[in-house]
C-alpha positions in Angstrom: 118.1 68.7 89.7 117.5 71.6 87.2 120.5 73.4 85.7 119.8 76.9 86.8 119.0 79.1 89.8 117.1 82.4 89.7 117.4 85.6 91.7 115.1 88.6 92.0 117.2 91.7 92.8 114.8 94.5 93.9 116.9 97.6 94.3 116.3 101.3 95.0 116.0 102.3 91.4 115.3 99.1 89.5 114.3 95.5 89.6 116.2 92.6 88.0 115.8 88.9 87.5 119.0 87.0 86.9 119.5 83.4 86.1 122.8 81.7 87.1 124.3 78.3 86.3 126.1 76.0 88.7 129.4 77.9 88.2 127.8 81.2 89.2 127.8 82.5 85.7 124.9 84.7 84.4 122.9 83.0 81.7 120.0 85.5 81.4 119.1 88.8 82.9 116.3 91.4 82.6 116.0 94.8 84.3 113.5 97.6 84.6 113.5 100.9 86.5 110.7 102.2 88.6 109.7 105.8 89.4 111.3 107.8 92.2 108.6 109.9 94.0 109.6 113.0 95.9 106.5 114.6 97.3 108.5 117.2 99.3 112.1 117.8 100.4 113.4 114.8 102.3 110.5 112.5 101.3 111.3 109.6 99.0 108.6 107.1 98.0 108.1 104.1 95.7 104.8 102.7 94.3 104.7 99.1 95.7 102.3 98.0 92.9 104.7 99.3 90.3 107.6 97.4 91.9 105.5 94.2 91.8 104.6 94.8 88.1 108.3 95.4 87.2 109.1 92.1 89.0 106.5 90.2 87.0 107.9 91.7 83.8 111.6 91.0 84.4 111.0 87.4 85.6 109.0 86.7 82.4 111.6 88.5 80.2 114.6 86.7 81.6 113.0 83.3 81.3 112.0 84.0 77.7 115.6 85.0 76.8 116.7 81.4 77.1 113.3 79.8 76.4 113.3 78.5 80.0 110.3 77.0 81.9 109.7 76.5 85.6 111.3 73.1 85.4 114.6 74.6 84.5 114.9 76.5 87.8 115.9 74.7 91.0 114.8 77.6 93.2 114.5 81.4 93.4 116.2 83.7 95.8 115.2 87.3 96.7 117.4 90.2 97.6 116.0 93.7 98.2 116.5 97.3 99.2 116.4 97.2 102.9 114.4 99.3 105.4 112.1 100.5 102.6 108.7 100.0 104.3 105.3 98.8 102.9 102.0 98.3 104.7 99.2 96.7 102.8 95.7 95.3 103.3 95.8 91.5 104.0 92.6 90.9 102.0 93.0 93.1 98.9 96.8 93.4 98.7 96.4 97.2 98.2 99.1 99.3 99.9 97.9 101.7 102.5 100.4 104.2 101.3 103.4 104.4 99.0 106.5 102.6 100.2 108.7 104.8 102.4 112.2 104.5 101.0 115.2 104.0 103.3 116.5 107.4 102.3 113.2 109.1 103.5 113.7 111.5 106.4 110.1 112.5 107.2 110.3 110.6 110.5 113.1 112.9 112.0 110.7 114.5 114.5 110.2 111.2 116.3 113.9 110.8 117.1 114.3 113.5 119.8 111.1 112.3 121.5 112.3 108.6 121.6 115.9 109.6 122.6 114.6 111.7 125.6 112.3 108.9 126.7 115.4 106.6 126.9 117.0 108.9 129.5 120.6 109.9 129.8 123.1 108.7 128.9 121.4 106.4 126.3 119.9 109.1 124.0 120.2 108.1 120.3 121.8 104.7 121.4 118.7 103.8 123.4 118.1 100.6 121.5 121.6 99.8 120.2 122.3 97.1 122.7 119.4 95.0 121.5 119.3 96.0 117.8 122.8 97.2 116.9 121.3 100.3 115.5 121.1 104.0 116.6 117.9 106.0 116.5 117.8 107.3 112.9 115.5 108.0 110.0 117.0 105.1 108.2 115.3 102.1 109.7 111.8 100.6 109.3 110.5 101.1 112.8 109.8 104.8 112.6 108.5 104.5 109.0 105.9 102.0 110.1 104.9 104.3 112.9 104.6 107.2 110.5 102.1 105.3 108.3 100.1 104.2 111.3 100.0 107.7 112.7 99.3 109.6 109.5 97.3 107.5 107.1 93.6 107.6 108.0 92.3 104.4 109.5 95.7 102.7 109.3 96.2 102.1 113.0 92.7 100.8 113.5 93.0 98.4 110.6 96.4 97.2 111.9 95.1 96.5 115.4 92.2 94.7 113.9 94.6 92.3 112.1 93.8 93.6 108.6 97.2 95.1 107.8 100.5 93.4 106.9 103.9 95.1 107.1 107.0 94.1 105.2 110.2 95.4 103.8 110.3 94.8 100.0 111.4 91.2 100.5 108.3 90.4 102.5 106.0 92.2 100.0 107.5 90.3 97.1 107.4 86.9 98.7 103.7 87.5 99.7 102.8 88.4 96.2 105.0 85.8 94.6 103.4 83.0 96.6 99.8 83.9 96.1 99.1 87.3 97.7 95.6 87.4 99.1 95.2 83.7 98.1 97.5 82.2 100.6 100.6 84.3 100.2 103.4 83.7 102.8 104.0 86.6 105.2 107.7 86.0 106.0 111.1 87.8 106.2 114.6 86.6 107.0 116.8 87.6 109.9 119.0 89.9 107.8 116.0 92.0 106.8 114.4 91.8 110.2 117.7 93.1 111.8 117.1 96.4 109.8 113.7 97.1 111.2 115.0 98.1 114.6 112.4 95.8 116.1 114.3 92.5 116.2 116.5 91.4 119.1 119.9 90.5 117.6 120.4 87.7 120.2 117.0 86.1 120.1 116.4 86.7 116.4 112.8 87.5 117.2 110.6 90.6 117.5 111.2 92.2 120.8 108.1 93.1 122.9 109.8 96.1 124.6 110.8 97.6 121.2 107.2 97.1 119.8 105.9 99.0 122.9 108.5 101.8 122.5 107.7 102.3 118.8 103.9 101.8 119.3 103.7 99.0 116.7 101.2 96.1 116.9 102.8 92.7 116.7 100.1 91.2 114.5 101.3 93.2 111.4 104.8 91.7 111.5 106.0 88.8 109.3 107.4 85.6 110.7 111.2 85.7 110.9 112.9 82.7 109.1 116.5 81.9 108.2 118.1 83.3 105.0 118.4 80.0 103.3 115.4 77.5 103.4 112.4 76.6 101.3 109.6 79.0 102.3 107.0 78.0 99.7 106.5 77.9 95.9 105.9 80.6 93.3 102.4 81.0 91.8 103.6 83.5 89.1 103.0 81.8 85.7 106.6 82.1 84.3 108.0 80.3 87.4 105.0 78.5 88.8 105.9 75.8 91.3 109.5 76.9 91.7 110.6 76.9 95.3 111.3 80.3 96.9 114.2 79.4 99.0 116.4 82.3 99.8 116.0 85.9 101.2 118.8 88.3 102.0 118.9 92.1 102.4 120.9 93.5 99.4 124.1 94.2 101.3 124.2 90.9 103.1 123.5 89.3 99.7 126.5 91.1 98.3 128.6 89.9 101.2 127.6 86.4 100.4 128.1 86.9 96.6 131.7 88.1 97.4 132.2 84.9 99.3 133.0 86.8 102.5 132.0 83.9 104.7 134.9 84.2 107.2 135.3 86.7 110.0 137.4 89.7 109.0 136.5 89.6 105.3 134.9 92.8 104.0 133.2 94.2 100.9 131.9 97.5 99.7 128.9 97.8 97.4 128.9 101.0 95.3 125.3 101.6 94.3 122.7 104.2 95.0 124.5 104.4 98.4 127.7 102.7 99.6 127.5 99.9 102.1 130.6 98.4 103.6 130.2 95.2 105.6 132.8 93.2 107.5 131.9 89.6 108.6 132.4 89.3 112.4 131.4 85.6 112.6 129.2 84.6 115.5 130.3 87.6 117.6 127.9 90.5 118.0 130.4 93.5 117.9 128.8 96.6 119.3 130.2 99.7 117.5 131.7 102.6 119.3 132.5 104.4 116.1 129.2 105.1 114.5 128.7 101.8 112.6 125.8 99.3 112.7 125.7 95.8 113.9 123.6 93.5 111.7 122.9 89.9 110.9 125.1 88.8 108.0 123.7 85.3 107.1 121.7 82.5 108.7 121.3 79.1 107.3 118.3 76.9 108.4 118.7 75.5 111.9 122.1 77.2 112.3 123.2 80.1 114.5 123.4 83.5 112.7 126.6 85.1 111.7 126.9 88.9 112.2 128.6 91.9 110.5 129.6 95.4 111.1 128.2 97.8 108.5 128.9 101.3 107.5 126.2 102.9 105.4 126.6 105.9 103.2 123.4 107.3 101.9 124.3 109.1 98.7 127.0 107.9 96.3 125.7 106.6 92.9 122.6 108.7 93.7 124.8 111.8 93.5 125.7 110.9 89.9 122.0 110.5 89.1 121.3 113.8 90.7 124.0 115.5 88.5 122.4 113.8 85.5 118.7 114.4 86.2 118.7 117.7 88.2 121.5 119.6 86.4 121.9 117.9 83.1 125.7 118.0 83.2 125.7 114.4 81.7 123.3 112.4 79.6 123.9 109.1 81.2 125.6 108.0 84.4 128.8 106.5 82.8 129.5 109.8 81.2 130.6 111.3 84.5 134.0 109.5 84.3 134.6 111.1 80.8 133.6 114.5 82.2 135.8 114.1 85.3 138.8 113.2 83.1 138.6 116.6 81.4 140.5 118.0 84.4 143.6 116.7 86.2 142.2 117.1 89.8 139.3 118.5 91.7 140.5 122.1 91.5 140.0 122.4 95.3 136.3 121.5 95.2 134.8 119.1 97.7 131.2 117.8 97.5 129.5 116.5 100.6 126.2 114.9 99.4 124.3 115.0 102.7 121.0 115.1 100.9 119.3 113.0 103.6 121.7 113.8 106.4 124.9 111.9 107.1 124.9 108.2 107.9 128.0 106.3 109.1 130.1 107.3 111.0 128.3 110.6 111.9 124.6 109.9 112.0 123.6 113.5 111.7 120.1 113.8 110.2 120.3 117.6 110.4 123.3 117.8 108.0 122.6 118.9 104.4 124.6 118.7 101.2 127.3 121.3 100.4 129.9 122.1 97.7 133.0 123.7 99.2 136.1 125.3 97.7 134.4 127.0 94.7 136.4 129.6 92.8 136.1 131.3 89.4 138.5 128.6 88.2 135.9 125.8 88.9 134.2 124.2 85.9 131.9 121.3 85.4 134.8 118.8 85.2 135.8 119.7 88.7 132.3 119.2 90.0 132.1 115.8 88.3 135.5 114.8 89.8 134.5 116.1 93.2 131.2 114.0 93.0 133.2 110.8 92.3 135.8 111.6 95.0 133.0 112.0 97.6 132.3 108.3 97.4 135.9 107.4 98.0 136.3 109.8 100.9 133.1 108.5 102.6 134.3 104.9 102.1 137.6 105.7 103.8 135.8 107.2 106.8 133.8 103.9 107.2 136.9 101.7 106.7 138.7 103.6 109.5 135.7 103.3 111.8 135.3 99.6 111.1 139.0 98.8 111.7 138.8 100.6 115.0 135.7 98.8 116.1 136.8 95.3 115.0 140.5 95.6 115.8 141.2 94.1 112.4 142.9 95.7 109.4 141.1 95.4 106.0 144.0 94.5 103.8 142.0 94.2 100.6 138.6 95.8 99.8 136.4 93.7 97.6 134.2 96.1 95.5 131.0 95.5 93.7 128.0 97.4 92.4 127.3 99.6 89.4 130.1 102.2 90.2 132.9 99.6 90.0 132.9 100.1 86.2 134.2 103.6 86.9 138.0 103.1 86.7 138.8 106.6 87.8 136.8 106.2 91.0 138.2 102.7 91.7 141.8 104.0 91.3 141.1 107.0 93.5 139.5 104.7 96.1 142.7 102.6 96.2 144.7 105.8 96.5 142.6 107.1 99.4 142.7 103.8 101.3 146.3 103.1 100.5 145.5 99.5 99.8 144.3 97.3 96.9 140.7 97.4 95.7 139.5 94.3 93.9 136.6 93.8 91.4 135.2 90.3 91.2 134.8 88.4 87.9 131.0 88.2 88.5 130.1 91.9 89.3 126.4 91.3 90.0 127.3 90.0 93.5 124.0 91.0 95.1 121.9 88.8 92.8 124.5 86.1 93.0 124.3 86.1 96.9 120.5 85.6 96.7 121.1 82.8 94.2 123.7 81.2 96.6 121.2 81.4 99.5 118.4 79.7 97.5 120.8 77.2 95.9 122.2 76.1 99.3 118.7 75.5 100.6 117.8 73.0 97.9 121.2 71.4 97.3 121.9 73.1 94.1 125.2 74.2 95.7 126.9 71.8 98.1 128.4 74.1 100.8 130.1 77.4 101.4 133.5 76.2 100.4 132.2 75.4 96.9 131.1 79.0 96.7 134.4 80.3 97.9 136.2 78.3 95.3 134.0 79.9 92.6 135.1 83.5 93.5 137.8 85.1 91.3 139.1 88.6 90.6 138.5 90.5 87.4 140.7 93.5 88.2 142.8 94.9 91.0 143.6 98.6 91.5 146.8 99.3 93.5 147.5 102.6 95.3 149.9 105.0 93.6 149.3 108.4 95.3 152.0 109.8 97.6 151.1 110.0 101.3 151.4 113.7 101.6 148.9 114.5 98.8 146.5 111.8 100.1 146.4 113.1 103.6 146.1 116.8 102.5 143.0 115.9 100.3 141.5 113.9 103.1 142.0 116.8 105.5 140.1 119.1 103.2 137.3 116.5 102.9 137.0 116.3 106.7 136.8 120.1 106.9 134.1 120.2 104.2 132.1 117.6 106.1 132.0 119.7 109.3 130.6 122.6 107.2 127.5 120.4 106.4 126.7 119.7 110.1 123.6 121.2 111.8 122.3 122.9 108.7 118.8 122.2 110.0 117.8 123.2 113.5 118.0 120.3 116.0 115.0 120.0 118.3 
């Protein structure tokens, strides 16, 4: 057995290839950003070909760092930004249109139509019993329909069998295993559960959902487990290496945090925030605005499930302050700027740029800054931007505890923003419970490596992976209760001001 395992981590803003040893330690890593395309307000796109080229580049670069060849890798796992939707030509590999990113809201006009068709009292929850998801701009189903409805010839090609659909995992596996020359058209159940087209109980595409969304079955990939050998890579740097794991990014982070038991939870602080709680083999339907999703599925095993709270804009708000306003030169500088003031000066920033996700699901909300006075300076804005992440996380934790009937005693935190000590301390203060950062912070890539490694025997079992997990730092709450609840009350007031900024149809 080779000594290393590889993981492609294809995220919203960049693509990485990471190589891990048997202890889960990183031995090589390469990363490249890709362009964010904003054709008009609310539209967010990626160039699928650019993402594939970045993938080729980072795989080659990471292998070169340690002078590794294909024989040194036991397998490759893939983790990906979920819901981001690509349709491409089966013969040429050319995308029919740019990828529609999970943040994209152009499909909002479909929602009232589909909600009305479901009849009262279902409305936005028309498909929740089958999919665990409300009608929202977030998921792949409406994005597929938009491409079929708006790109010339797309529907005709799709019905003729000439078009393939995939979230980014499917697109990369197809390219990685040969593309037009025999590439595999597969996904795993965690990604399929984010399309709003898969039945959570059968773990297969649901005919009624396909009819409702007007999507031809022949464009859909085969749903496989999260951890099994699918095929082998044809890319020169890793030629012949088994591709053996696929997990949506947040499920991968749950695995990378070793949250394999029911009741364990993690929050990933990235472009958005994604808090998942493992509910075991129980499908818990949310009454508090959360999502029910597949957490993990080993080959020939029943799936395990999770409750998820998704927050659209967290790290992306820091990027927005950097790129659109130039208040900072790099994302880490926001902590330095925020520390120039002692508090937020009464300022609250609700970043509903793409509407609000959990627990509100209001696609007509838009971002606001509340509480401005002449006293306000850029330090207060920076602090308010960071605090928005912690406030939104508390809302999701409260909803999750109510749905699951389980208290989250410790929050395991990962993602790029966990390096921000000011934010992590404020998060502990707002939750009034410890926040823990793991020793291996790249838990998303690690989870994909775990899935691939389990499939080929590189790792023995889940208990071995649990034993590898260790804490790097713990933040304990130290804010008095009166101040905490006063600030949270102002946040809740600010959130209501963002509601219904756009007219509902």
